[in-house]
C-alpha positions as CSV (number, residue, x, y, z in Angstrom):
1,M,-18.2,51.1,5.5
2,K,-20.5,49.2,8.0
3,N,-21.5,46.8,5.3
4,Y,-18.3,46.1,4.4
5,I,-17.2,45.0,8.0
6,L,-20.3,43.1,8.3
7,I,-19.8,41.2,5.0
8,T,-16.3,40.2,6.4
9,Y,-17.2,39.2,9.6
10,C,-20.0,37.1,8.4
11,L,-17.4,35.1,6.0
12,L,-14.6,35.0,8.8
13,F,-17.4,33.7,11.3
14,T,-18.6,31.2,8.4
15,G,-15.2,29.7,7.5
16,Y,-14.6,29.0,11.1
17,F,-17.8,27.2,11.6
18,Y,-17.3,25.0,8.7
19,A,-13.6,24.2,9.4
20,Q,-13.0,20.8,9.9
21,D,-11.9,18.9,13.0
22,A,-10.7,15.2,13.0
23,I,-12.4,12.9,15.7
24,Y,-10.5,9.5,16.4
25,T,-12.5,7.0,18.4
26,S,-11.3,4.2,20.5
27,D,-12.5,1.5,17.8
28,N,-10.1,3.2,14.9
29,K,-12.6,5.3,13.2
30,K,-12.2,8.8,12.1
31,I,-15.1,11.4,12.1
32,E,-14.7,15.0,10.2
33,G,-16.7,17.7,11.4
34,K,-16.7,20.3,13.9
35,V,-16.5,20.1,17.6
36,L,-18.6,22.5,19.4
37,E,-18.2,21.6,23.1
38,V,-16.1,19.6,25.1
39,G,-17.7,18.6,28.2
40,L,-16.7,16.8,31.5
41,S,-17.7,13.1,30.0
42,E,-18.7,14.0,26.3
43,I,-18.4,16.1,23.6
44,K,-20.8,17.5,21.2
45,Y,-20.0,18.1,17.3
46,K,-21.5,18.3,13.8
47,L,-20.5,16.4,10.9
48,A,-18.4,17.9,8.0
49,T,-20.9,16.6,5.3
50,N,-23.8,18.0,7.3
51,P,-22.8,21.2,9.2
52,E,-26.2,22.7,9.3
53,G,-27.8,19.2,10.4
54,P,-27.9,17.8,13.9
55,T,-25.4,17.8,16.8
56,Y,-24.4,14.8,17.5
57,V,-22.9,13.7,21.2
58,I,-20.2,11.0,21.9
59,R,-18.7,10.1,25.4
60,K,-15.0,11.0,26.0
61,S,-14.3,7.6,27.0
62,D,-14.9,6.1,23.6
63,L,-12.6,8.8,22.2
64,V,-8.5,8.5,21.8
65,L,-7.7,12.0,20.0
66,I,-8.9,14.9,18.4
67,T,-7.0,17.3,16.2
68,Y,-8.5,20.5,15.3
69,Q,-8.2,22.5,12.5
70,N,-5.8,24.9,13.6
71,G,-3.2,22.2,14.1
72,T,-3.6,21.7,17.8
73,H,-5.0,18.1,19.2
74,Q,-5.9,16.8,22.4
75,N,-5.7,13.5,23.8
76,F,-7.8,11.0,25.8
77,S,-6.9,8.9,28.2
78,P,-9.0,5.9,29.3
79,Q,-10.3,6.0,33.2
80,D,-10.4,2.3,33.3
81,K,-6.9,0.8,32.3
82,A,-8.4,-2.5,32.9
83,S,-10.6,-2.3,29.6
84,A,-8.1,0.4,27.6
85,P,-8.0,-0.2,24.3
86,A,-4.6,-1.0,22.7
87,K,-2.5,1.9,21.6
88,F,-3.8,4.1,18.8
89,D,-2.3,4.0,15.4
90,S,-3.4,6.7,13.4
91,I,-2.2,4.8,10.2
92,T,-5.3,2.6,10.6
93,V,-7.4,5.6,9.5
94,N,-5.3,8.2,8.3
95,Y,-3.4,6.0,5.5
96,C,-2.5,7.0,2.0
97,K,-4.0,5.0,-0.8
98,N,-1.2,5.5,-3.5
99,F,2.1,3.9,-3.5
100,I,5.0,4.2,-5.7
101,G,8.5,2.6,-5.3
102,V,11.2,0.4,-6.3
103,D,11.8,-3.0,-6.3
104,I,15.3,-3.7,-5.2
105,A,15.3,-7.5,-5.2
106,E,15.1,-7.1,-9.1
107,F,18.8,-5.9,-9.2
108,A,19.5,-9.6,-7.7
109,V,18.2,-10.9,-11.3
110,T,20.0,-8.0,-13.6
111,S,17.2,-6.0,-13.6
112,V,15.5,-2.7,-12.4
113,G,12.2,-2.8,-11.1
114,M,9.1,-0.4,-10.7
115,I,5.9,-0.8,-8.9
116,Y,2.5,1.2,-8.6
117,E,0.0,0.1,-5.8
118,R,-3.5,1.4,-5.2
119,T,-5.1,0.7,-1.7
120,M,-9.0,0.3,-1.8
121,G,-11.9,-1.2,0.7
122,K,-12.9,-0.6,4.0
123,K,-10.2,-0.1,6.3
124,G,-7.7,-0.6,3.4
125,M,-8.0,-4.0,3.4
126,F,-7.4,-4.4,-0.3
127,A,-4.8,-3.1,-2.8
128,L,-4.0,-3.5,-6.5
129,R,-0.1,-3.9,-7.2
130,L,0.9,-3.0,-10.9
131,S,4.8,-4.0,-11.8
132,F,7.2,-3.2,-14.4
133,S,11.0,-4.1,-14.8
134,V,13.5,-4.2,-17.4
135,G,16.5,-6.5,-17.5
136,L,19.8,-4.5,-17.9
137,N,21.8,-7.6,-19.8
138,K,19.7,-10.1,-21.1
139,N,22.4,-12.7,-22.0
140,T,23.3,-13.2,-18.2
141,Y,22.5,-16.4,-16.7
142,S,20.7,-16.1,-13.2
143,G,19.6,-19.1,-11.2
144,I,17.6,-17.2,-8.5
145,S,14.6,-16.1,-10.0
146,Y,14.7,-16.7,-13.8
147,A,16.7,-19.3,-15.3
148,R,17.3,-16.8,-18.4
149,G,18.1,-13.4,-19.2
150,K,15.4,-10.7,-18.8
151,I,14.1,-8.6,-21.6
152,F,10.9,-7.3,-19.9
153,N,8.2,-8.1,-17.1
154,T,5.2,-6.9,-16.2
155,G,2.7,-8.7,-13.4
156,I,-0.5,-7.8,-11.0
157,D,-0.9,-8.8,-7.7
158,F,-4.5,-8.5,-5.9
159,K,-3.4,-8.0,-2.4
160,Y,-5.4,-8.9,0.9
161,F,-4.7,-7.1,4.4
162,P,-6.7,-9.1,7.0
163,T,-6.3,-6.5,9.3
164,G,-6.4,-3.4,7.4
165,Q,-4.0,-0.7,7.4
166,G,-1.2,-0.1,9.9
167,R,2.5,0.4,10.9
168,L,3.1,-3.5,10.3
169,R,0.7,-5.4,8.6
170,Y,0.7,-9.1,6.9
171,Y,-0.9,-9.3,3.6
172,A,-1.5,-12.3,1.0
173,A,-1.7,-12.0,-2.7
174,P,-2.5,-14.2,-5.6
175,Y,-0.3,-12.9,-8.4
176,L,0.1,-13.1,-12.4
177,E,2.7,-12.0,-14.4
178,W,4.1,-12.0,-18.2
179,G,7.4,-11.3,-19.5
180,M,9.9,-11.7,-22.5
181,F,13.5,-13.3,-22.0
182,R,16.5,-14.4,-23.7
183,Y,16.7,-18.1,-23.5
184,R,20.1,-20.2,-23.7
185,D,20.3,-23.4,-25.2
186,Y,23.4,-26.0,-25.5
187,Y,24.0,-28.2,-28.4
188,G,26.9,-30.3,-29.8
189,W,29.0,-32.8,-28.4
190,D,30.2,-33.5,-24.8
191,Y,33.6,-31.8,-25.0
192,Y,32.5,-28.7,-27.8
193,P,29.1,-27.9,-26.7
194,Q,27.7,-24.6,-28.5
195,I,25.7,-22.3,-27.1
196,T,22.5,-20.3,-28.9
197,Y,20.6,-17.8,-27.7
198,S,16.5,-17.3,-28.6
199,D,13.9,-14.9,-27.5
200,G,10.9,-16.3,-25.8
201,Q,8.1,-15.7,-23.2
202,H,6.9,-17.1,-19.7
203,Y,3.7,-16.7,-18.0
204,A,3.7,-17.4,-14.4
205,G,0.8,-17.6,-11.3
206,G,0.9,-18.0,-7.5
207,I,0.5,-16.7,-4.1
208,K,2.2,-14.4,-2.2
209,N,2.9,-13.8,1.6
210,G,4.5,-10.9,2.8
211,F,4.3,-8.1,5.0
212,L,4.1,-3.8,5.2
213,F,6.1,-1.4,7.5
214,Q,5.4,2.1,7.4
215,P,7.3,4.0,9.8
216,T,5.8,7.3,8.7
217,T,2.6,8.5,7.2
218,H,4.6,8.4,3.9
219,F,7.4,6.2,3.9
220,C,7.0,2.7,3.4
221,I,9.0,-0.7,3.2
222,G,7.4,-4.3,1.9
223,A,8.6,-7.6,1.4
224,D,7.1,-10.7,0.1
225,L,7.8,-14.3,-1.3
226,G,5.7,-15.9,-3.7
227,F,5.3,-19.4,-5.0
228,G,3.7,-21.0,-7.7
229,I,4.0,-22.4,-11.5
230,K,5.1,-20.4,-14.8
231,K,5.2,-21.9,-18.3
232,D,7.6,-20.8,-20.8
233,E,7.5,-20.8,-24.5
234,T,10.1,-20.5,-27.2
235,S,10.4,-21.1,-30.9
236,R,13.6,-23.1,-30.7
237,I,13.3,-25.1,-27.1
238,G,9.5,-25.4,-27.2
239,E,7.6,-25.5,-24.1
240,S,8.2,-26.2,-20.5
241,V,6.3,-26.1,-17.3
242,Q,7.9,-25.9,-13.9
243,S,8.0,-24.2,-10.4
244,H,8.2,-20.4,-10.1
245,F,9.6,-18.6,-7.2
246,K,9.3,-14.6,-6.8
247,A,10.6,-12.5,-4.2
248,N,9.9,-8.6,-3.8
249,V,11.7,-6.0,-1.7
250,L,10.1,-2.5,-2.0
251,I,10.9,0.7,-0.8
252,G,9.0,3.7,-1.8
253,Y,6.7,6.7,-0.9
254,R,2.9,6.6,-0.2
255,F,0.7,9.9,-1.1
């Protein structure tokens, strides 16, 4: 019985010691470990990756927030307001790397679009977006983004966030896309035009500029405009190259 109590105590103690706290610094860094002592001017902690290793010390003036493993948190106000850092944005360090959403701008060209995005790199400065859309009425003429009816379309964006992740961030993104479309052609006399449809494809590429807004950790809204060139290829009309305009308005979930 005594051995059972001793083992249980050791397990509880060990679980408590290795529990992770999160330490947020004023330069937007997150340190995962175990806080050992909170003193008058500094705190002592061990790293979660090396719980048996050395004890580290950091000044309280360099901290913004500590969230403890039990759910409580402790804020740290800068003593010198003149040198106080900007308001801390937890999403700059505690952001979700995956995003899935709907492109509501596709409804303007009578289609439905979905996207998946993966955030990468230090501070989330890069992201890869994959998109796919399907036309709802391929014989409908649209002069907004596509001059003919869409069958389906797919694309890839390489996004760059100069200031990393946060509540509101600007990004630039080179993009490439490919799609199949129903092209409309006129022929015949002026007073008796004939209309035919033929399937074809187009290739497009350019640069997007946009903004990402994250009011919460998981809810996300994005909007961007892209300008470039595209090449249409059809069996009846032949090939044509012209300017290309692309708009995205995204609503989705980050996880």
